[in-house]
Each structure stands twice: as C-alpha cells, then as structure tokens.
C-alpha positions in Angstrom: 106.3 93.9 106.0 105.4 97.0 103.9 105.0 97.2 99.9 107.9 98.0 98.0 108.1 100.9 96.1 110.6 100.9 92.8 111.0 103.8 90.7 114.2 104.7 89.1 114.7 107.5 87.0 117.0 106.3 84.5 112.7 105.4 83.6 113.1 109.6 82.4 115.9 109.1 79.8 113.0 107.5 77.5 112.3 111.3 75.7 109.2 111.4 73.7 108.1 114.9 71.7 106.2 117.3 73.5 102.5 116.6 73.1 103.3 112.7 73.4 100.7 110.8 76.1 103.2 108.8 77.0 105.4 111.3 78.7 108.1 111.9 81.0 105.6 113.6 83.5 103.3 110.9 84.2 106.6 108.9 86.3 107.2 111.8 87.8 102.9 112.6 88.8 102.4 109.2 90.0 106.4 109.1 91.7 104.9 112.7 94.0 101.6 110.8 95.3 103.0 108.3 96.3 106.0 110.3 98.1 103.0 111.9 100.0 104.1 111.7 104.0 101.0 110.2 105.2 102.3 106.8 102.8 105.4 107.0 104.4 105.2 104.5 106.5 103.6 101.8 104.5 105.7 102.0 101.3 109.6 101.1 101.2 111.4 102.1 98.7 114.0 99.1 96.9 116.3 99.8 94.3 116.0 98.4 90.7 118.5 97.1 88.3 119.0 96.7 85.1 118.1 93.7 83.6 120.2 91.7 81.8 120.5 90.2 78.4 119.7 86.3 80.5 116.8 88.2 81.5 115.6 89.8 78.4 116.4 86.2 76.6 113.5 84.4 79.0 110.6 86.8 76.9 112.2 88.5 73.5 113.9 86.9 70.7 117.6 87.3 70.3 116.9 89.4 66.9 114.7 91.2 68.2 116.5 92.3 71.1 119.4 93.4 69.1 116.9 95.1 66.3 116.0 97.3 69.3 118.9 98.1 71.0 120.5 99.4 67.4 117.8 101.7 66.8 117.9 103.2 70.1 121.2 103.5 70.2 121.9 104.9 66.2 119.1 107.8 67.5 116.3 106.6 65.3 113.2 108.5 66.5 110.8 105.5 66.1 111.1 101.5 65.9 110.8 99.5 63.3 108.6 96.9 64.2 105.9 99.4 65.8 103.9 103.1 66.7 107.4 103.3 69.7 108.6 106.5 70.6 112.0 106.3 71.4 115.2 108.5 71.7 118.5 107.7 72.6 118.4 107.0 76.5 115.0 104.6 75.8 117.5 101.6 75.8 118.6 102.4 79.6 114.9 103.6 80.6 114.2 99.8 79.1 116.3 97.8 80.5 115.9 99.9 84.1 111.7 99.1 83.7 112.5 95.5 83.0 114.6 95.6 86.0 112.1 97.4 88.2 110.1 94.0 87.7 112.8 91.1 88.8 113.9 93.9 92.3 109.8 94.1 92.4 110.1 90.4 92.0 113.1 89.0 94.2 111.8 91.1 97.0 108.4 89.8 97.5 110.1 86.0 96.9 112.4 87.0 99.5 110.3 87.8 102.6 111.5 91.3 101.9 108.1 92.6 101.3 104.7 92.1 100.8 104.2 93.0 97.8 105.3 95.7 95.2 104.4 98.2 93.2 106.3 99.6 90.1 107.0 102.8 89.1 107.9 102.5 84.9 108.3 103.9 81.3 108.4 102.8 78.9 105.0 100.5 79.7 105.3 96.6 78.0 102.2 95.0 77.9 101.9 95.7 73.9 106.3 94.0 73.0 105.8 90.9 71.8 108.7 88.3 72.1 109.6 89.7 68.6 107.9 92.6 68.4 107.7 96.6 70.0 104.4 98.9 69.5 102.2 100.4 71.3 104.7 102.9 73.4 106.3 99.7 74.4 109.8 98.1 74.0 110.0 95.2 76.5 107.2 93.1 77.8 108.3 93.9 81.4 105.5 92.2 83.1 106.1 89.1 80.7 109.8 89.1 81.8 109.1 89.7 85.6 107.2 86.2 85.3 109.3 84.5 84.2 111.8 85.4 86.6 109.1 84.5 89.1 109.1 81.1 88.0 113.3 81.1 88.4 112.8 81.9 91.6 110.1 79.0 92.0 106.6 79.9 91.2 104.8 76.8 89.4 102.0 79.1 88.5 101.6 82.7 88.0 98.6 84.3 87.2 99.2 87.7 85.3 95.8 90.5 85.5 96.0 93.6 83.1 93.5 96.2 83.8 94.7 98.6 81.4 91.8 99.6 78.7 94.5 98.3 75.3 94.6 94.8 75.2 97.9 93.4 76.2 98.1 91.6 72.7 102.0 91.3 73.7 101.8 89.9 76.5 99.3 87.2 75.2 100.7 86.2 72.6 103.8 84.9 74.9 101.2 83.0 76.7 99.2 81.9 74.6 100.6 78.5 74.3 101.9 78.2 78.4 99.6 76.6 80.6 102.0 78.1 83.9 100.9 81.8 83.2 97.4 82.7 83.0 96.5 86.1 81.0 93.0 88.0 81.7 92.6 91.3 80.8 89.9 93.5 81.0 89.4 95.9 77.9 87.8 98.3 75.6 86.9 96.5 72.5 86.3 97.8 69.4 89.7 99.3 70.5 93.4 99.7 69.5 95.1 97.3 69.3 92.0 95.1 68.1 92.5 91.8 70.3 91.6 90.5 72.6 88.5 88.6 71.4 86.9 86.5 73.1 86.9 83.8 72.2 91.0 83.6 72.3 91.7 81.7 75.0 95.0 79.9 74.0 96.6 76.5 71.9 97.9 73.9 72.8 99.5 73.6 76.4 97.9 77.0 77.2 94.1 75.8 76.2 92.2 77.9 79.0 94.9 79.9 80.1 93.9 82.8 78.7 90.3 84.8 78.9 89.7 88.1 77.8 86.5 90.3 78.4 86.1 92.9 76.3 83.7 95.5 76.5 82.2 98.6 74.7 83.4 101.9 75.8 81.5 103.4 78.8 82.1 100.5 80.8 82.5 100.8 84.3 82.5 99.9 88.3 79.1 97.4 87.2 81.2 95.5 83.8 85.0 95.7 85.4 83.7 94.6 88.5 81.1 92.0 87.1 84.0 90.2 85.1 87.0 89.9 87.6 84.1 88.7 90.2 82.0 86.4 87.7 84.8 85.2 85.1 88.4 86.0 87.1 88.3 84.3 90.0 86.4 81.3 89.5 89.2 81.0 86.8 91.9 82.0 89.4 90.8 79.5 91.7 90.8 76.8 89.7 94.3 77.8 88.6 95.3 78.0 91.7 98.4 80.6 91.2 101.7 80.5 93.0 102.3 84.7 92.1 100.3 87.6 91.1 101.3 90.4 88.9 99.0 92.8 87.7 99.3 94.9 84.5 98.0 98.4 86.1 97.6 101.0 83.0 94.7 103.6 84.5 93.9 104.9 81.2 91.1 102.3 81.8 90.4 105.9 84.6 87.9 107.9 83.6 88.2 110.7 82.0 91.4 109.4 80.4 92.7 110.7 76.5 93.1 107.7 75.8 90.2 105.4 76.4 86.9 105.1 76.7 86.1 103.2 80.6 84.3 105.0 83.8 86.1 103.1 86.7 87.1 105.2 89.2 90.0 106.1 92.3 87.9 104.0 94.2 87.0 101.6 91.8 90.9 100.7 91.7 91.1 100.3 94.8 88.6 97.8 95.5 90.0 95.4 92.5 92.9 95.8 94.4 91.7 94.8 97.6 89.7 92.0 95.2 93.6 91.2 94.2 95.0 90.9 97.4 92.1 88.5 98.8 92.8 86.2 95.3 96.8 86.5 95.9 96.4 85.2 99.8 94.3 82.4 99.3 96.6 81.4 96.2 100.1 82.9 96.5 100.8 83.4 99.9 100.3 87.0 99.6 102.6 87.4 96.5 101.6 90.5 94.6 103.8 92.6 91.8 102.4 95.3 90.3 103.6 97.3 87.7 102.3 100.4 85.8 101.2 100.4 82.1 99.1 103.3 80.8 97.3 106.2 82.5 97.6 109.7 80.4 95.3 112.3 82.4 98.1 113.0 84.7 96.0 114.2 87.6 94.0 110.9 87.1 97.2 108.1 86.9 98.1 109.7 90.2 95.6 109.4 92.0 94.6 106.1 90.9 98.0 105.0 91.1 97.7 106.5 94.8 94.4 104.9 95.3 95.9 100.9 94.0 99.0 101.1 96.5 96.9 102.5 99.0 94.4 99.1 99.2 98.4 97.0 98.3 99.1 98.4 101.6 96.8 98.5 103.6 94.7 95.7 104.8 91.2 96.1 105.5 
C-alpha cells in the first residue's frame, strides 16, 4: 500500500499578511517538494473532506465554534481568543485542514493506505477546546485522534516534535487515559507550557509525557528523549493508532525556533515511529503538518519525513 498524501488547495484560503511567518507559501513549498517525480510511485493523493460540526464537537465547545466562525465570517483580522490572524477564507480552510486528518484516518483504517501525511494550514496544536491561539483555529490532530477512536482505535498515541509545545493538544486530553501525548519542545519558549511535571490528572495521569529541552538542542538530545522516554512509555501504552504533529520549526535555521534537527534526523525519527507503529498499531500512522517557517527548510524536512513514511529500510 502507498502512503496517502492529502493536500487540499482550500487550505490556501487562509490568508495572512505578507510578513506573517504562517503563509500560503508554506503550503506551496511543501506540496512542490512532495510532487517530485521520484515520489510519484510511493505517494497516493487522496481527497480531503470538510469537517462537520459533529466532527468539531468531538474536541471543541459549541460556544468556541460559534465564536470562531462568527469572527471569521464577520471579517475580523484576529481571533479574540489568541494570537491568530484570520481572513474571510479562514473558516473554510480550517474545516478542510481538520477534514484532511479525518480523511487520512479513514484511508488508513479502511486499508487504502498504509499511512498518510496531510499538508494543512492553519496548523492546530495550540488550539484548545475553547480557544484558538498561536496561529491555530481548530486542533486538527486532536480531531483526528477522536475520529480514530470512533473508527475503533481504543488507544491513540500523539507525538509532537514541533519546536513549540502543543499546549492545546495536551489540555484536550489531559484527563483522558485513552490518548497518550508526547512532546519534545524548546523551553523556555512559546507558549510557556510543557513542563516535565505536567503528566496528566485523574484518568489521564501518566499519559502526558513532556520533554522540554533548551535552545540549541539537536539530534543527540531529541533522539535520547524518543529512545529513552517515548519508546518505553509507548510500549507500555500499546497504541492502536499513531498520530504525528509534524512541526518542522524544530529544524535548523528556522526563524521561530532554535533547535538543530536536520532532514536526516527527521527521517530517522520517522523510521523510529514506523517501527513503533508496526509493533503496536498495525503500522497505522497519520502525520499532519504543524509549524516550519523557513520555506526551503520546511519543504526539505517534509520530504525527508514522507520518504521515510513511504519506504521501508
């Protein structure tokens, strides 16, 4: 089976100012890198779909959804809940971004693809149940996790290697022992969350694992976190489905982060994730684009990641 590639042009309807780091050019750069002729044999394009209100309510409150959609459609330039630029096309783009994850989960669960990568914007991992922030409107990866559970995955692992902590994703599942959230991220850094002692509460106690790392961290530090902390925890948790918040602002030379991962490092981390998914989740992985703001860097890192998803060895 091929790797599914989901990249709907509606994601370009989310328009930001010319100097904004989260730009339409990010989508275009990543997609151009993945449309190279040598990847055509291993990538299978799949259509996205719009997330429905029912899908969104798996994660977000009714009040927040009404607020966010209303502010977009009324022509506001910023969400009132946080630092997120919006335009008249942002709600349609957000629905398609969330719907890309839903379509990817379906493609993998139905056996049409072994795994999938979604080129989406706006990103999602800072959006909480009742708040958009940090360039994010809807939490794409969280909605995909809930959908995977509706499709029969009892335990879902979310791995977030963005340079910024996925505070929204953590908050959504902080009391839920059926979703394990793992994050490597720069600290101190935006949004200021993700301490090592944030491990979940109640039924979710022990299913949040944060690895905050200082600026300048690279392969040695991040690989150690994955190999020494994630793998034992994931082997104990035994996920039925694996999701990746693939933020490539943890790559070297990104303007919004100070990590030093290389394209080869992303390839190696992806192979580690494939091996983990093979052991526990029948190989089922869906990866969704989060950050990455150096245009050439996010494109080459995404290509390395997808090549490792699509090829064995």
